[in-house]
Biotite code that builds the C-alpha atoms (Angstrom):
import biotite.structure as struc

atoms = struc.array([
    struc.Atom([103.572, 175.384, 99.930], chain_id="A", res_id=1, res_name="MET", atom_name="CA", element="C"),
    struc.Atom([103.498, 172.255, 97.785], chain_id="A", res_id=2, res_name="ASN", atom_name="CA", element="C"),
    struc.Atom([101.859, 168.885, 98.494], chain_id="A", res_id=3, res_name="ARG", atom_name="CA", element="C"),
    struc.Atom([104.945, 167.423, 100.200], chain_id="A", res_id=4, res_name="LYS", atom_name="CA", element="C"),
    struc.Atom([105.291, 170.442, 102.491], chain_id="A", res_id=5, res_name="GLU", atom_name="CA", element="C"),
    struc.Atom([101.561, 170.315, 103.286], chain_id="A", res_id=6, res_name="LEU", atom_name="CA", element="C"),
    struc.Atom([101.804, 166.672, 104.339], chain_id="A", res_id=7, res_name="VAL", atom_name="CA", element="C"),
    struc.Atom([104.801, 167.445, 106.553], chain_id="A", res_id=8, res_name="GLU", atom_name="CA", element="C"),
    struc.Atom([102.982, 170.401, 108.123], chain_id="A", res_id=9, res_name="GLN", atom_name="CA", element="C"),
    struc.Atom([99.896, 168.289, 108.842], chain_id="A", res_id=10, res_name="ILE", atom_name="CA", element="C"),
    struc.Atom([102.045, 165.656, 110.548], chain_id="A", res_id=11, res_name="LEU", atom_name="CA", element="C"),
    struc.Atom([103.405, 168.249, 113.000], chain_id="A", res_id=12, res_name="THR", atom_name="CA", element="C"),
    struc.Atom([99.959, 168.286, 114.655], chain_id="A", res_id=13, res_name="ASN", atom_name="CA", element="C"),
    struc.Atom([100.273, 166.354, 117.921], chain_id="A", res_id=14, res_name="LYS", atom_name="CA", element="C"),
    struc.Atom([96.863, 164.711, 117.517], chain_id="A", res_id=15, res_name="SER", atom_name="CA", element="C"),
    struc.Atom([98.174, 162.986, 114.365], chain_id="A", res_id=16, res_name="LEU", atom_name="CA", element="C"),
    struc.Atom([101.299, 161.543, 115.985], chain_id="A", res_id=17, res_name="ALA", atom_name="CA", element="C"),
    struc.Atom([100.184, 157.941, 115.307], chain_id="A", res_id=18, res_name="ASN", atom_name="CA", element="C"),
    struc.Atom([99.836, 158.474, 111.553], chain_id="A", res_id=19, res_name="PHE", atom_name="CA", element="C"),
    struc.Atom([102.603, 157.857, 109.050], chain_id="A", res_id=20, res_name="SER", atom_name="CA", element="C"),
    struc.Atom([103.544, 160.101, 106.163], chain_id="A", res_id=21, res_name="LYS", atom_name="CA", element="C"),
    struc.Atom([102.049, 157.532, 103.795], chain_id="A", res_id=22, res_name="LYS", atom_name="CA", element="C"),
    struc.Atom([98.738, 157.588, 105.719], chain_id="A", res_id=23, res_name="ASP", atom_name="CA", element="C"),
    struc.Atom([98.617, 161.369, 105.529], chain_id="A", res_id=24, res_name="CYS", atom_name="CA", element="C"),
    struc.Atom([99.394, 161.405, 101.796], chain_id="A", res_id=25, res_name="GLU", atom_name="CA", element="C"),
    struc.Atom([96.688, 158.790, 101.240], chain_id="A", res_id=26, res_name="GLY", atom_name="CA", element="C"),
    struc.Atom([94.139, 160.872, 103.132], chain_id="A", res_id=27, res_name="PHE", atom_name="CA", element="C"),
    struc.Atom([95.074, 164.025, 101.210], chain_id="A", res_id=28, res_name="LEU", atom_name="CA", element="C"),
    struc.Atom([94.808, 162.188, 97.864], chain_id="A", res_id=29, res_name="ASN", atom_name="CA", element="C"),
    struc.Atom([91.440, 160.710, 98.843], chain_id="A", res_id=30, res_name="CYS", atom_name="CA", element="C"),
    struc.Atom([90.180, 164.140, 99.972], chain_id="A", res_id=31, res_name="PHE", atom_name="CA", element="C"),
    struc.Atom([91.161, 165.789, 96.697], chain_id="A", res_id=32, res_name="MET", atom_name="CA", element="C"),
    struc.Atom([89.804, 162.929, 94.550], chain_id="A", res_id=33, res_name="ASP", atom_name="CA", element="C"),
    struc.Atom([86.480, 163.039, 96.394], chain_id="A", res_id=34, res_name="THR", atom_name="CA", element="C"),
    struc.Atom([86.153, 166.780, 95.784], chain_id="A", res_id=35, res_name="ILE", atom_name="CA", element="C"),
    struc.Atom([87.010, 166.347, 92.091], chain_id="A", res_id=36, res_name="LYS", atom_name="CA", element="C"),
    struc.Atom([84.484, 163.528, 91.599], chain_id="A", res_id=37, res_name="LYS", atom_name="CA", element="C"),
    struc.Atom([81.754, 165.416, 93.448], chain_id="A", res_id=38, res_name="THR", atom_name="CA", element="C"),
    struc.Atom([82.290, 168.584, 91.400], chain_id="A", res_id=39, res_name="ILE", atom_name="CA", element="C"),
    struc.Atom([82.394, 166.540, 88.183], chain_id="A", res_id=40, res_name="LYS", atom_name="CA", element="C"),
    struc.Atom([78.952, 165.113, 89.032], chain_id="A", res_id=41, res_name="LYS", atom_name="CA", element="C"),
    struc.Atom([77.636, 168.675, 89.375], chain_id="A", res_id=42, res_name="GLY", atom_name="CA", element="C"),
    struc.Atom([77.348, 168.805, 93.158], chain_id="A", res_id=43, res_name="ASP", atom_name="CA", element="C"),
    struc.Atom([78.997, 171.399, 95.414], chain_id="A", res_id=44, res_name="ASP", atom_name="CA", element="C"),
    struc.Atom([81.335, 170.675, 98.323], chain_id="A", res_id=45, res_name="VAL", atom_name="CA", element="C"),
    struc.Atom([80.822, 173.097, 101.192], chain_id="A", res_id=46, res_name="SER", atom_name="CA", element="C"),
    struc.Atom([83.208, 173.086, 104.160], chain_id="A", res_id=47, res_name="LEU", atom_name="CA", element="C"),
    struc.Atom([81.823, 175.477, 106.784], chain_id="A", res_id=48, res_name="VAL", atom_name="CA", element="C"),
    struc.Atom([84.480, 177.960, 107.878], chain_id="A", res_id=49, res_name="GLY", atom_name="CA", element="C"),
    struc.Atom([86.746, 177.067, 104.965], chain_id="A", res_id=50, res_name="PHE", atom_name="CA", element="C"),
    struc.Atom([84.895, 177.504, 101.690], chain_id="A", res_id=51, res_name="GLY", atom_name="CA", element="C"),
    struc.Atom([82.864, 176.014, 98.875], chain_id="A", res_id=52, res_name="THR", atom_name="CA", element="C"),
    struc.Atom([84.005, 174.149, 95.772], chain_id="A", res_id=53, res_name="PHE", atom_name="CA", element="C"),
    struc.Atom([81.632, 174.509, 92.820], chain_id="A", res_id=54, res_name="THR", atom_name="CA", element="C"),
    struc.Atom([81.621, 174.284, 89.047], chain_id="A", res_id=55, res_name="ARG", atom_name="CA", element="C"),
    struc.Atom([80.774, 177.158, 86.748], chain_id="A", res_id=56, res_name="VAL", atom_name="CA", element="C"),
    struc.Atom([79.855, 177.199, 83.090], chain_id="A", res_id=57, res_name="LYS", atom_name="CA", element="C"),
    struc.Atom([81.474, 179.726, 80.796], chain_id="A", res_id=58, res_name="ARG", atom_name="CA", element="C"),
    struc.Atom([79.611, 180.471, 77.607], chain_id="A", res_id=59, res_name="SER", atom_name="CA", element="C"),
    struc.Atom([81.274, 180.616, 74.202], chain_id="A", res_id=60, res_name="ALA", atom_name="CA", element="C"),
    struc.Atom([82.721, 183.999, 73.307], chain_id="A", res_id=61, res_name="ARG", atom_name="CA", element="C"),
    struc.Atom([85.004, 185.818, 70.919], chain_id="A", res_id=62, res_name="MET", atom_name="CA", element="C"),
    struc.Atom([88.573, 186.584, 71.935], chain_id="A", res_id=63, res_name="GLY", atom_name="CA", element="C"),
    struc.Atom([91.630, 188.210, 70.410], chain_id="A", res_id=64, res_name="ILE", atom_name="CA", element="C"),
    struc.Atom([94.971, 186.526, 69.838], chain_id="A", res_id=65, res_name="ASN", atom_name="CA", element="C"),
    struc.Atom([97.427, 188.929, 71.535], chain_id="A", res_id=66, res_name="PRO", atom_name="CA", element="C"),
    struc.Atom([100.266, 187.983, 69.189], chain_id="A", res_id=67, res_name="ALA", atom_name="CA", element="C"),
    struc.Atom([98.434, 188.566, 65.908], chain_id="A", res_id=68, res_name="THR", atom_name="CA", element="C"),
    struc.Atom([95.358, 190.578, 66.861], chain_id="A", res_id=69, res_name="GLY", atom_name="CA", element="C"),
    struc.Atom([93.178, 188.052, 65.021], chain_id="A", res_id=70, res_name="ALA", atom_name="CA", element="C"),
    struc.Atom([89.735, 187.258, 66.425], chain_id="A", res_id=71, res_name="LYS", atom_name="CA", element="C"),
    struc.Atom([89.276, 183.700, 67.660], chain_id="A", res_id=72, res_name="ILE", atom_name="CA", element="C"),
    struc.Atom([86.314, 181.704, 68.925], chain_id="A", res_id=73, res_name="LYS", atom_name="CA", element="C"),
    struc.Atom([86.609, 180.480, 72.496], chain_id="A", res_id=74, res_name="ILE", atom_name="CA", element="C"),
    struc.Atom([84.475, 177.400, 73.150], chain_id="A", res_id=75, res_name="LYS", atom_name="CA", element="C"),
    struc.Atom([82.047, 177.065, 76.058], chain_id="A", res_id=76, res_name="ALA", atom_name="CA", element="C"),
    struc.Atom([83.465, 175.096, 78.972], chain_id="A", res_id=77, res_name="ARG", atom_name="CA", element="C"),
    struc.Atom([82.935, 174.105, 82.570], chain_id="A", res_id=78, res_name="THR", atom_name="CA", element="C"),
    struc.Atom([85.520, 175.048, 85.193], chain_id="A", res_id=79, res_name="LEU", atom_name="CA", element="C"),
    struc.Atom([86.038, 174.435, 88.917], chain_id="A", res_id=80, res_name="PRO", atom_name="CA", element="C"),
    struc.Atom([85.648, 177.379, 91.294], chain_id="A", res_id=81, res_name="LYS", atom_name="CA", element="C"),
    struc.Atom([86.507, 177.900, 94.955], chain_id="A", res_id=82, res_name="PHE", atom_name="CA", element="C"),
    struc.Atom([84.842, 180.528, 97.121], chain_id="A", res_id=83, res_name="LYS", atom_name="CA", element="C"),
    struc.Atom([86.492, 181.036, 100.528], chain_id="A", res_id=84, res_name="PRO", atom_name="CA", element="C"),
    struc.Atom([84.259, 181.047, 103.597], chain_id="A", res_id=85, res_name="GLY", atom_name="CA", element="C"),
    struc.Atom([83.484, 184.137, 105.643], chain_id="A", res_id=86, res_name="LYS", atom_name="CA", element="C"),
    struc.Atom([85.752, 183.166, 108.554], chain_id="A", res_id=87, res_name="ALA", atom_name="CA", element="C"),
    struc.Atom([88.674, 182.546, 106.198], chain_id="A", res_id=88, res_name="TRP", atom_name="CA", element="C"),
    struc.Atom([88.206, 185.878, 104.421], chain_id="A", res_id=89, res_name="LYS", atom_name="CA", element="C"),
    struc.Atom([87.996, 187.728, 107.743], chain_id="A", res_id=90, res_name="GLU", atom_name="CA", element="C"),
    struc.Atom([91.202, 186.039, 108.940], chain_id="A", res_id=91, res_name="MET", atom_name="CA", element="C"),
    struc.Atom([93.127, 187.471, 105.983], chain_id="A", res_id=92, res_name="LEU", atom_name="CA", element="C"),
])
């Protein structure tokens, strides 16, 4: 499912009948931007029953170029991480 399909699926909910597609897209964009900004600051976003968005730090390490077999240095970096909630994992 892509963003456009997600917006259309959300709008099929009867409780959102008064909202336009543009309103729904705006909400989805705002939701995602808020999560990104919060994670960038170093805080977690926890949605009970859904999951938790966090950031993790990966330390520098040595890797191998699969094409040449040469050793390469991989820099340390910070990445986003999502951990699904218990209810979501049990559903699947």
